[in-house]
Every structure is written in C-alpha cells, then in structure tokens.
VEXZALO-967694 format. One record per atom (N, C-alpha, C): residue number from 0; residue in one letter; atom name; x, y, z. Coordinates in nm, 4 decimals. Layout:
BEGIN
{pos=NUM	code=A	site=CA	u=X	v=Y	w=Z} $
...
//
This chain:
BEGIN
{pos=0	code=M	site=N	u=-4.8029	v=-13.5314	w=4.0427} $
{pos=0	code=M	site=CA	u=-4.7147	v=-13.5120	w=3.8962} $
{pos=0	code=M	site=C	u=-4.6463	v=-13.6398	w=3.8753} $
{pos=1	code=R	site=N	u=-4.6447	v=-13.6603	w=3.7817} $
{pos=1	code=R	site=CA	u=-4.5866	v=-13.8308	w=3.7185} $
{pos=1	code=R	site=C	u=-4.4150	v=-13.7993	w=3.7192} $
{pos=2	code=L	site=N	u=-4.3646	v=-13.9096	w=3.7387} $
{pos=2	code=L	site=CA	u=-4.1756	v=-13.8492	w=3.6822} $
{pos=2	code=L	site=C	u=-4.1534	v=-13.8346	w=3.5759} $
{pos=3	code=S	site=N	u=-4.0754	v=-13.7579	w=3.5611} $
{pos=3	code=S	site=CA	u=-4.0124	v=-13.6775	w=3.4154} $
{pos=3	code=S	site=C	u=-3.9172	v=-13.6634	w=3.4148} $
{pos=4	code=A	site=N	u=-3.8358	v=-13.6447	w=3.2849} $
{pos=4	code=A	site=CA	u=-3.7069	v=-13.6249	w=3.2732} $
{pos=4	code=A	site=C	u=-3.6186	v=-13.5180	w=3.3483} $
{pos=5	code=A	site=N	u=-3.7391	v=-13.4199	w=3.4059} $
{pos=5	code=A	site=CA	u=-3.6700	v=-13.3101	w=3.4542} $
{pos=5	code=A	site=C	u=-3.6409	v=-13.3427	w=3.6014} $
{pos=6	code=M	site=N	u=-3.6859	v=-13.4787	w=3.6689} $
{pos=6	code=M	site=CA	u=-3.6834	v=-13.5051	w=3.7732} $
{pos=6	code=M	site=C	u=-3.5363	v=-13.5889	w=3.7951} $
{pos=7	code=L	site=N	u=-3.4441	v=-13.5287	w=3.8549} $
{pos=7	code=L	site=CA	u=-3.2945	v=-13.5772	w=3.8605} $
{pos=7	code=L	site=C	u=-3.2587	v=-13.6053	w=3.9958} $
{pos=8	code=D	site=N	u=-3.3269	v=-13.5612	w=4.0418} $
{pos=8	code=D	site=CA	u=-3.2500	v=-13.5381	w=4.2166} $
{pos=8	code=D	site=C	u=-3.3528	v=-13.6297	w=4.3070} $
{pos=9	code=N	site=N	u=-3.2763	v=-13.7029	w=4.4017} $
{pos=9	code=N	site=CA	u=-3.3326	v=-13.7966	w=4.4903} $
{pos=9	code=N	site=C	u=-3.3040	v=-13.7378	w=4.6249} $
{pos=10	code=I	site=N	u=-3.4176	v=-13.7618	w=4.7298} $
{pos=10	code=I	site=CA	u=-3.3844	v=-13.7230	w=4.8705} $
{pos=10	code=I	site=C	u=-3.4160	v=-13.8662	w=4.9546} $
{pos=11	code=R	site=N	u=-3.3394	v=-13.8838	w=5.0356} $
{pos=11	code=R	site=CA	u=-3.3687	v=-14.0108	w=5.1082} $
{pos=11	code=R	site=C	u=-3.4091	v=-13.9879	w=5.2429} $
{pos=12	code=L	site=N	u=-3.4925	v=-14.0557	w=5.3169} $
{pos=12	code=L	site=CA	u=-3.5145	v=-14.0191	w=5.4587} $
{pos=12	code=L	site=C	u=-3.5247	v=-14.1491	w=5.5174} $
{pos=13	code=R	site=N	u=-3.5291	v=-14.1338	w=5.6731} $
{pos=13	code=R	site=CA	u=-3.5705	v=-14.2427	w=5.7477} $
{pos=13	code=R	site=C	u=-3.6828	v=-14.2651	w=5.8141} $
{pos=14	code=I	site=N	u=-3.7673	v=-14.3304	w=5.8131} $
{pos=14	code=I	site=CA	u=-3.8847	v=-14.3353	w=5.8851} $
{pos=14	code=I	site=C	u=-3.9330	v=-14.4539	w=5.9418} $
{pos=15	code=S	site=N	u=-3.9975	v=-14.4657	w=6.0316} $
{pos=15	code=S	site=CA	u=-4.0384	v=-14.5726	w=6.1024} $
{pos=15	code=S	site=C	u=-4.1290	v=-14.6777	w=6.0336} $
{pos=16	code=D	site=N	u=-4.1550	v=-14.8118	w=6.0361} $
{pos=16	code=D	site=CA	u=-4.2575	v=-14.8934	w=5.9524} $
{pos=16	code=D	site=C	u=-4.4109	v=-14.8270	w=5.9763} $
{pos=17	code=D	site=N	u=-4.4337	v=-14.7857	w=6.1284} $
{pos=17	code=D	site=CA	u=-4.5664	v=-14.7113	w=6.1068} $
{pos=17	code=D	site=C	u=-4.5776	v=-14.5866	w=6.0391} $
{pos=18	code=E	site=N	u=-4.4663	v=-14.5197	w=6.0522} $
{pos=18	code=E	site=CA	u=-4.4840	v=-14.3873	w=5.9251} $
{pos=18	code=E	site=C	u=-4.4890	v=-14.4333	w=5.7973} $
{pos=19	code=K	site=N	u=-4.4242	v=-14.5483	w=5.7705} $
{pos=19	code=K	site=CA	u=-4.4357	v=-14.5603	w=5.6277} $
{pos=19	code=K	site=C	u=-4.5637	v=-14.6329	w=5.6142} $
{pos=20	code=R	site=N	u=-4.6165	v=-14.6951	w=5.6589} $
{pos=20	code=R	site=CA	u=-4.7527	v=-14.7546	w=5.6471} $
{pos=20	code=R	site=C	u=-4.8941	v=-14.6361	w=5.6335} $
{pos=21	code=T	site=N	u=-4.8686	v=-14.5576	w=5.7475} $
{pos=21	code=T	site=CA	u=-4.9345	v=-14.4321	w=5.7523} $
{pos=21	code=T	site=C	u=-4.9473	v=-14.3449	w=5.6190} $
{pos=22	code=L	site=N	u=-4.8320	v=-14.3195	w=5.5803} $
{pos=22	code=L	site=CA	u=-4.8041	v=-14.2541	w=5.4638} $
{pos=22	code=L	site=C	u=-4.8430	v=-14.3459	w=5.3098} $
{pos=23	code=L	site=N	u=-4.8348	v=-14.4578	w=5.3336} $
{pos=23	code=L	site=CA	u=-4.8947	v=-14.5469	w=5.2289} $
{pos=23	code=L	site=C	u=-5.0303	v=-14.5509	w=5.1997} $
{pos=24	code=A	site=N	u=-5.0807	v=-14.5626	w=5.3371} $
{pos=24	code=A	site=CA	u=-5.2357	v=-14.5375	w=5.3138} $
{pos=24	code=A	site=C	u=-5.2835	v=-14.4243	w=5.2720} $
{pos=25	code=A	site=N	u=-5.2290	v=-14.3095	w=5.3210} $
{pos=25	code=A	site=CA	u=-5.2718	v=-14.1648	w=5.2860} $
{pos=25	code=A	site=C	u=-5.2493	v=-14.1852	w=5.1233} $
{pos=26	code=A	site=N	u=-5.1565	v=-14.2091	w=5.0693} $
{pos=26	code=A	site=CA	u=-5.1470	v=-14.2167	w=4.9280} $
{pos=26	code=A	site=C	u=-5.2211	v=-14.2999	w=4.8751} $
{pos=27	code=A	site=N	u=-5.2476	v=-14.3933	w=4.8939} $
{pos=27	code=A	site=CA	u=-5.3521	v=-14.4652	w=4.8208} $
{pos=27	code=A	site=C	u=-5.4649	v=-14.4609	w=4.8025} $
{pos=28	code=K	site=N	u=-5.5042	v=-14.3631	w=4.9426} $
{pos=28	code=K	site=CA	u=-5.6272	v=-14.2852	w=4.8946} $
{pos=28	code=K	site=C	u=-5.6821	v=-14.1908	w=4.8234} $
{pos=29	code=R	site=N	u=-5.5606	v=-14.1161	w=4.7844} $
{pos=29	code=R	site=CA	u=-5.5271	v=-13.9987	w=4.6795} $
{pos=29	code=R	site=C	u=-5.5151	v=-14.0724	w=4.5560} $
{pos=30	code=G	site=N	u=-5.4925	v=-14.2096	w=4.5294} $
{pos=30	code=G	site=CA	u=-5.4594	v=-14.2518	w=4.3877} $
{pos=30	code=G	site=C	u=-5.3110	v=-14.2240	w=4.3637} $
{pos=31	code=L	site=N	u=-5.2317	v=-14.2078	w=4.4736} $
{pos=31	code=L	site=CA	u=-5.0842	v=-14.1413	w=4.4414} $
{pos=31	code=L	site=C	u=-4.9932	v=-14.2612	w=4.4785} $
{pos=32	code=T	site=N	u=-4.8651	v=-14.2540	w=4.4025} $
{pos=32	code=T	site=CA	u=-4.7625	v=-14.3276	w=4.4471} $
{pos=32	code=T	site=C	u=-4.7063	v=-14.2771	w=4.6165} $
{pos=33	code=L	site=N	u=-4.6203	v=-14.3487	w=4.6799} $
{pos=33	code=L	site=CA	u=-4.5899	v=-14.2981	w=4.7959} $
{pos=33	code=L	site=C	u=-4.4942	v=-14.1668	w=4.7383} $
{pos=34	code=S	site=N	u=-4.4047	v=-14.1860	w=4.6326} $
{pos=34	code=S	site=CA	u=-4.3095	v=-14.0407	w=4.6087} $
{pos=34	code=S	site=C	u=-4.3854	v=-13.9347	w=4.5629} $
{pos=35	code=E	site=N	u=-4.5121	v=-13.9650	w=4.4898} $
{pos=35	code=E	site=CA	u=-4.5782	v=-13.8456	w=4.4390} $
{pos=35	code=E	site=C	u=-4.6303	v=-13.7980	w=4.5483} $
{pos=36	code=Y	site=N	u=-4.7245	v=-13.8576	w=4.6489} $
{pos=36	code=Y	site=CA	u=-4.7632	v=-13.8281	w=4.7797} $
{pos=36	code=Y	site=C	u=-4.6675	v=-13.7358	w=4.8786} $
{pos=37	code=I	site=N	u=-4.5645	v=-13.7695	w=4.8967} $
{pos=37	code=I	site=CA	u=-4.4783	v=-13.7095	w=4.9732} $
{pos=37	code=I	site=C	u=-4.4190	v=-13.6121	w=4.8991} $
{pos=38	code=R	site=N	u=-4.3775	v=-13.6158	w=4.7443} $
{pos=38	code=R	site=CA	u=-4.3444	v=-13.4840	w=4.7376} $
{pos=38	code=R	site=C	u=-4.4577	v=-13.3640	w=4.7493} $
{pos=39	code=E	site=N	u=-4.5708	v=-13.4117	w=4.6747} $
{pos=39	code=E	site=CA	u=-4.6832	v=-13.3332	w=4.7014} $
{pos=39	code=E	site=C	u=-4.7205	v=-13.2783	w=4.8307} $
{pos=40	code=A	site=N	u=-4.7114	v=-13.3670	w=4.9480} $
{pos=40	code=A	site=CA	u=-4.7362	v=-13.2830	w=5.0706} $
{pos=40	code=A	site=C	u=-4.5966	v=-13.1917	w=5.1181} $
{pos=41	code=A	site=N	u=-4.4892	v=-13.2515	w=5.0847} $
{pos=41	code=A	site=CA	u=-4.3574	v=-13.1825	w=5.1353} $
{pos=41	code=A	site=C	u=-4.3887	v=-13.0536	w=5.0677} $
{pos=42	code=T	site=N	u=-4.3974	v=-13.0444	w=4.9423} $
{pos=42	code=T	site=CA	u=-4.4162	v=-12.8881	w=4.8300} $
{pos=42	code=T	site=C	u=-4.5171	v=-12.8182	w=4.8919} $
{pos=43	code=D	site=N	u=-4.6571	v=-12.8619	w=4.9057} $
{pos=43	code=D	site=CA	u=-4.7508	v=-12.7764	w=4.9876} $
{pos=43	code=D	site=C	u=-4.6916	v=-12.7245	w=5.1092} $
{pos=44	code=A	site=N	u=-4.6513	v=-12.7873	w=5.2014} $
{pos=44	code=A	site=CA	u=-4.6135	v=-12.7276	w=5.3087} $
{pos=44	code=A	site=C	u=-4.5171	v=-12.6206	w=5.2855} $
{pos=45	code=A	site=N	u=-4.4372	v=-12.6631	w=5.2232} $
{pos=45	code=A	site=CA	u=-4.3103	v=-12.5778	w=5.2152} $
{pos=45	code=A	site=C	u=-4.3823	v=-12.4359	w=5.1631} $
{pos=46	code=R	site=N	u=-4.4859	v=-12.4222	w=5.0765} $
{pos=46	code=R	site=CA	u=-4.4845	v=-12.3208	w=5.0002} $
{pos=46	code=R	site=C	u=-4.6041	v=-12.2062	w=5.0969} $
{pos=47	code=R	site=N	u=-4.6807	v=-12.3474	w=5.1856} $
{pos=47	code=R	site=CA	u=-4.7271	v=-12.2355	w=5.2958} $
{pos=47	code=R	site=C	u=-4.6674	v=-12.1739	w=5.4211} $
{pos=48	code=I	site=N	u=-4.5325	v=-12.2226	w=5.4270} $
{pos=48	code=I	site=CA	u=-4.4335	v=-12.1646	w=5.5215} $
{pos=48	code=I	site=C	u=-4.3450	v=-12.0496	w=5.4632} $
{pos=49	code=A	site=N	u=-4.3466	v=-12.0808	w=5.3374} $
{pos=49	code=A	site=CA	u=-4.2838	v=-11.9489	w=5.2416} $
{pos=49	code=A	site=C	u=-4.3484	v=-11.8301	w=5.2554} $
{pos=50	code=A	site=N	u=-4.4864	v=-11.8555	w=5.2209} $
{pos=50	code=A	site=CA	u=-4.5860	v=-11.7381	w=5.1937} $
{pos=50	code=A	site=C	u=-4.5708	v=-11.6493	w=5.2793} $
//
C-alpha cells in the first residue's frame, strides 16, 4: 500500500543497525519501501494473532 492522504499517524521505533539492514534487505526483495514492508509485516502478524 502506497502512502495516501488517509495515512496521518506515525509510529517511531528503535532498532539496531543489524535489524535495519535485515529489514531493508527484505523490503528490497519484495520491491517495497522500508515503511511499506514494516507496515505490511506488522499488520499481517497482528491479524494472525487477533484471529
């Protein structure tokens, strides 16, 4: 999902350099930005847990 006008909230988190490199690599393999990748991964995980 690309950034839209409906996306007004921000979430900040602290991660290590190694975690960031790992997330960036995974995002690149999927053709996503880091924000898109984290948003998608977190939402998918939350939906699985909530189900």
